[in-house]
Each structure stands twice: as structure tokens, then as C-alpha cells.
N, C-alpha and C positions, 0 to 999 in steps of 0.2 A: 311263419309265426302262428303258433297255436293259441286260440282264444278260448277261454273257459269262463264259466260263470259259477259262482257260489254265492248263495244268499239265503234270505229268510225263507223263501218258498221251497228251498232244497232241504230244509231241516225240519223234521217233524215237530209239531207244536209242543208235545210233551217234553222233548229234549230241550227246547228253548225255555219253556216255563220253569222246568225243574233244574235247568243248568247242568244237564248230564254231560259233563266233560269227557267221560270215558266212552260215550256212545259211538257206534260206527259212523253216524252222520257227523258228529263233532270231529272225529279223527280224520274223516275225509276232507272236511273243511280245512283243518290244520295242514294236511298234506298239500292241498291245492295252494294255500297261501304260502307255505314254505317254499314250494317250487317256483313261485311267481317272482318276477323281477319288478313288477308294477302291480299296484292294487288300486282299483277304482272303487271309491266308497260313495254310495249315493243314499240320500235320505230326505224325507220331508222334514220340514221344521215346523214345530208346533209349540206354542208358548215359549218361544225363544230357545228351544233346545232341539237336538236331534231326536229321532224316533226311538221309543223304548224297544222296538223290535230290533233295531240296529245294535242297541246296547246289549241285548240278549245274544246276538250273534258274536259281537266282539268279546263278550265274556267267555265264549267257548275257545278263544284263541290262547296260545301260549303267551307268557308275560312279555316276551320280546319278539313277537311274531312279525312285526313290521320293520324290524331292524334290517338295514341294507336294502330296503324296498323304496321305490318311488311311489308316493301316494298322491292321488288326485281326488280331492273331495268335491262332490257335486250335491247341491241341495235345491229343493223347491219349498216355497212358503207362501203364505197368504198375502204378504205385503213386503215391500222393500225394507221395512223396519227389522225384519228377521235376518237380514244379510249377515250381521255380525255373529250370528250363532255359529257359523263355520269357524270363526277365529276364537270365540270365547267359550264354546261348549264342546265342539268336536275336536279341534286341534289338540287341546290338552290330553284328551283320551287317546288320540292317535300317538302322541308323543310318549305317553305312559306305556304304550305297546311297542316302543322302540323306534318309531318313525322319526327319521331325521331329515328326510327329503320329502317334505310335504309341499306340494306345489300350490300356487294360488288357486283357490277353489272357484267353481262356477256356481252362481246362485241365480235362480229364476223364480218369478212369482207364478202362482197358479194360473194367472191370466196369460202368461207367456208360453205356457205348455199345457196342451189339452190333448184329448184323444177323440178320434172319429168313431163312427159306428162299428167299424171293424177292429177297433182297439189299437190302431196305428197312432203313434205320437205325432202331434202337430206342434212344431217348435218354431217360434218366431225367428225371423232372420237374424236379429242381433244376438239372440241366445245361441243359435246354431253357430254363428261366427265365433262367439266366445268359447263354445265347446271345441270347435275346430282348432282354435289357437291353443287351448289347453292341451289338446291331444298332441299338437306339434311340440309343445314344450316337454310333454312327457316323453315323446319319442326321442327328442334331443338328449334327454337325460339317459336314455337307454342305448343310444347309438355308440358303437365301438369307436375308439379314437381313430382319426384318420392316419393312414401310414405316413411316415415322415422319417427324418433321420433318426437313427437309434433302433431299438428293438422293433420287430414286426408287430403290427396290431393283431390282436386275437379277437375273432368275432365272438359275439355273445352266444351264438347257437340258438336253439329253439327258445322262444319266449313264451312262458306261461303267463297268462293274464287273468287274474282273479277279478272279475268284475261284478258289479251290482251287489256288493255286500251291503245289505240294508233292505230297504223296502222298494 
């Protein structure tokens, strides 16, 4: 399984700010998403919506870039009150990009996720468990059917995983 990342830090600021759809960085992002079977979208939530940086990244994608992809949204926010931002602000945008297989997202507060002096993530046990369960659901959606009576099952082959779209 090949794992790749594409995100805000991979795209020059001028490309994001000016929405340079034809730039090499935007084309590379679209190629990576196109070749992926699954896309992990992560973002902080602020004022009940996903980050503007994520919106800038999503604006560089093709209109139906997420069609036939399994999408797993993940967000962090200042309080549990922002939990519904995944449902009411992010999911409609993902649907507009063609996503039809949007898994139940994982939301954590800033108090549940922090970083140590070396920049390593410190994730509370319950959040880590929800992330593990979400990853298992994602993998189940990607697993080839089990062989049985009828035609032989065809393996998916290499899996490209575009992760951390967002901040």
C-alpha cells in the first residue's frame, strides 16, 4: 500500500491565494487525488466552519474529483459545540466535489489533541480509538470482495492514499 500526502503545505501560498488552477502544484494535487481510492480530509474548525486553507486546496480540485473515492473527514476545534461543522459545512462541499462515500468523521477538541516539544502529536485514548475505528471502516470500504461462488475476486492493486488535505 503506497501512502502519500498532499496538502496545504505542499502548495505554494501564491497558488492558493490566487487560485492558480493551471499551476504545476495544483496539477500534482489533482493527479494524486485522481489516483487515490481514499482521501483523508483534516481541518481545524473555527467559527463553526472548516479552515479557509482547506477551502483554497479544495478549490484547486476538479469538479468531481472525489467521485468514486472513500472520504474520511477529521477535524479539531475549540469545543464540542463545533462537532456539527463536519456535517453542516464540510460534507456539503465534499458532496459538491462528487463524494458519495463520506464516512462518519472524527472530531476532537484542542484539549484532546496536543503536541510535545518535539512536535509529536499527543492524542487522548478515546480519540485514538475513534481514529482507529474510522481507519478500520475506511479499509473495509476499500477491501476487495472475498472470493466465493461466482467470478473470481480481483484485488484492488496498489492503493494511493491522499492524506492531510487541509491544515
